[in-house]
C-alpha positions in Angstrom: 8.6 -31.9 43.0 6.2 -31.0 45.7 2.6 -29.6 45.0 1.6 -26.3 46.3 5.1 -25.3 46.9 4.8 -21.6 47.1 8.4 -20.4 46.7 8.5 -22.4 43.3 5.1 -21.2 42.2 5.8 -17.8 42.8 9.6 -17.2 41.8 11.1 -20.8 41.4 14.9 -20.3 41.5 14.8 -16.6 40.0 16.2 -13.9 42.1 13.8 -11.0 43.1 15.3 -8.5 41.0 14.0 -10.5 37.9 10.7 -9.1 38.8 12.2 -5.6 37.7 13.2 -7.3 34.4 10.0 -8.7 33.8 8.6 -5.1 34.0 11.5 -3.8 31.8 10.7 -6.3 29.4 7.0 -5.7 29.3 7.3 -2.2 28.9 9.4 -2.8 26.0 7.2 -5.3 24.2 4.4 -3.2 25.0 6.2 0.0 23.1 7.0 -2.0 20.3 3.7 -3.4 19.6 2.3 0.3 20.3 4.6 2.0 17.9 3.6 -0.8 15.1 -0.2 0.0 15.5 0.8 3.8 15.0 2.5 3.0 12.1 0.1 0.9 10.7 -2.4 4.0 11.1 -5.2 1.9 13.0 -7.0 2.8 16.2 -8.7 -0.2 16.8 -9.5 -4.0 16.5 -12.5 -3.1 14.4 -10.1 -1.6 12.0 -8.0 -4.3 11.5 -8.0 -6.9 8.7 -7.7 -10.4 8.7 -3.9 -10.4 7.6 -3.2 -7.6 10.1 -4.8 -9.5 13.2 -2.1 -12.4 12.3 0.5 -9.9 12.4 -0.6 -8.6 15.8 -1.0 -12.6 17.2 2.6 -13.0 15.7 4.4 -9.9 17.5 1.9 -10.9 20.5 3.8 -14.1 20.9 7.2 -12.6 20.7 6.3 -10.0 23.0 4.9 -12.7 25.6 8.3 -14.8 25.1 10.5 -12.0 25.9 8.5 -10.8 28.8 8.3 -14.1 30.7 11.2 -16.3 29.9 14.7 -15.0 31.3 16.5 -17.3 28.7 15.0 -15.3 25.6 17.5 -12.5 24.8 16.0 -9.1 23.8 17.7 -8.5 20.5 16.4 -11.3 18.3 12.9 -10.7 19.6 13.4 -7.1 18.2 14.7 -8.4 15.1 11.4 -10.5 14.9 9.3 -7.0 15.1 11.5 -5.4 12.3 11.2 -8.3 10.2 7.4 -8.1 10.8 7.3 -4.6 10.2 9.1 -4.8 6.6 7.0 -8.0 5.9 3.8 -5.9 6.6 4.9 -2.9 4.5 6.0 -5.1 1.4 2.5 -6.8 2.0 0.1 -3.6 2.2 2.0 -2.4 -1.1 1.3 -5.7 -2.9 -2.4 -5.8 -1.8 -2.8 -2.0 -2.9 -1.5 -3.0 -6.4 -3.0 -6.7 -7.0 -6.9 -6.3 -6.0 -7.3 -10.0 -6.8 -4.9 -10.8 -4.2 -6.2 -8.3 -1.8 -9.7 -10.1 -2.1 -8.1 -13.7 -1.6 -6.3 -12.6 1.4 -8.7 -10.1 3.1 -11.8 -11.3 1.8 -14.6 -9.1 0.3 -17.5 -7.7 1.8 -21.1 -9.4 1.9 -24.6 -8.6 1.6 -26.7 -9.9 4.4 -29.7 -7.8 4.6 -31.6 -6.8 1.3 -35.0 -5.1 1.6 -35.6 -6.0 4.8 -34.9 -9.9 4.7 -31.6 -11.9 5.1 -30.1 -13.1 2.0 -30.5 -16.5 2.0 -27.2 -17.4 0.0 -25.1 -15.5 2.7 -27.2 -17.5 5.4 -26.7 -20.8 3.7 -22.7 -20.7 3.7 -22.9 -20.8 7.6 -20.2 -18.5 7.7 -21.8 -15.9 10.4 -23.7 -16.7 13.5 -27.4 -15.5 13.7 -27.4 -14.1 17.1 -24.2 -12.5 16.8 -25.4 -10.6 13.9 -28.6 -9.8 15.6 -26.7 -8.0 18.3 -24.6 -6.0 15.6 -27.9 -4.9 14.1 -28.9 -3.9 17.8 -25.8 -2.0 18.4 -26.5 -0.4 15.2 -29.9 1.1 16.2 -32.0 -1.4 14.3 -35.1 -2.4 15.9 -36.6 -4.7 13.0 -35.3 -5.8 9.5 -38.2 -3.7 8.0 -36.2 -0.8 8.8 -32.9 -1.8 6.6 -32.8 -1.4 2.8 -29.1 -2.8 2.8 -26.9 -4.5 5.3 -23.2 -5.1 4.5 -20.9 -7.1 6.5 -17.3 -5.3 5.8 -14.0 -7.3 5.8 -13.2 -6.0 9.3 -16.2 -7.6 10.5 -18.2 -4.3 10.7 -21.6 -3.6 9.7 -22.5 -1.0 7.3 -26.4 -0.3 7.3 -28.3 1.5 4.9 -31.9 2.8 6.2 -35.1 3.3 4.4 -36.9 6.6 4.8 -39.1 7.0 7.5 -42.1 6.7 5.5 -40.8 3.7 3.4 -40.3 1.8 6.7 -42.2 -1.7 6.5 -42.9 -4.5 8.7 -40.1 -6.6 9.5 -38.5 -9.2 11.9 -37.6 -7.9 15.3 -34.1 -8.2 16.4 -34.6 -8.1 19.8 -32.9 -10.9 21.9 -34.9 -14.5 22.4 -36.3 -13.5 25.7 -37.9 -10.3 24.4 -39.7 -11.8 21.7 -41.9 -14.8 21.3 -40.8 -17.6 18.8 -43.4 -20.0 17.6 -44.0 -22.8 15.1 -47.5 -22.3 15.6 -48.6 -18.6 16.4 -50.6 -17.7 19.1 -52.3 -14.7 17.4 -53.4 -13.7 14.0 -51.6 -11.2 11.8 -48.2 -10.8 10.0 -45.7 -12.7 11.3 -41.8 -13.0 10.2 -39.8 -15.9 9.6 -37.4 -16.2 12.3 -34.5 -17.5 10.1 -34.8 -15.3 6.9 -37.1 -12.4 7.8 -39.8 -13.6 5.0 -43.1 -11.9 5.9 -46.5 -14.0 6.0 -49.9 -13.2 7.3 -50.7 -16.0 9.7 -53.7 -17.4 11.3 -53.6 -18.2 15.1 -52.5 -21.9 15.4 -51.3 -22.3 11.7 -48.5 -24.5 10.9 -46.9 -23.2 8.1 -43.3 -23.4 7.0 -41.6 -20.3 5.6 -42.1 -20.2 1.8 -38.7 -18.7 1.2 -36.4 -20.7 3.6 -38.7 -23.7 4.5 -37.7 -22.5 8.3 -41.0 -23.2 10.5 -40.4 -20.8 13.2 -42.0 -17.6 13.3 -42.1 -14.0 15.3 -44.6 -11.5 15.3 -43.6 -8.8 13.0 -43.0 -5.3 13.8 -43.9 -2.2 12.0 -43.0 0.9 13.9 -41.0 3.6 11.7 -37.5 4.3 12.8 -37.1 7.7 14.4 
């Protein structure tokens, strides 16, 4: 084999007309996956459960094979789609009938924020990235945790937020990116600070080195207290 052999890299020994066949195979695979999503009644990735993502990945693999490999016949791949569609329908019926199986397969929603602070039990499980969840909060219109009465991570990865009323909003940990907030082990100024890890509030003096009384973390951020508009 010769390195950088452009005829081999571009078409190998396939005729030029094979590109048209690839286009037809691609459109066929795209149509079948699209039909599956329409039948499943989902409009976006955020609405897909873990089980449905597995189904989509499996179909994607089958679609990729029939699209790129000339020696993969179309009918067996279509049978894969039919079998996966039947399996999907049977599984959704089982899940709707047996809730314990549904919880085992798809998981359960879990509380990440309660009363303006992160839930320690959830944080200690280590199944969620701190910065990623702060991004989700920012996208949900949150500026600091003191605005949030309850934050729930749904089984599809979406975040449901329940806010305090404007007059009940309390100070809290800002959810701004690290470049827009100062994180210190020893605060630069006196005042109310929030634990960077769990959101616990404490009044600290400048230069004071105090571990969080709730989670023992030693990083603090000056708390925000502005109310939600």
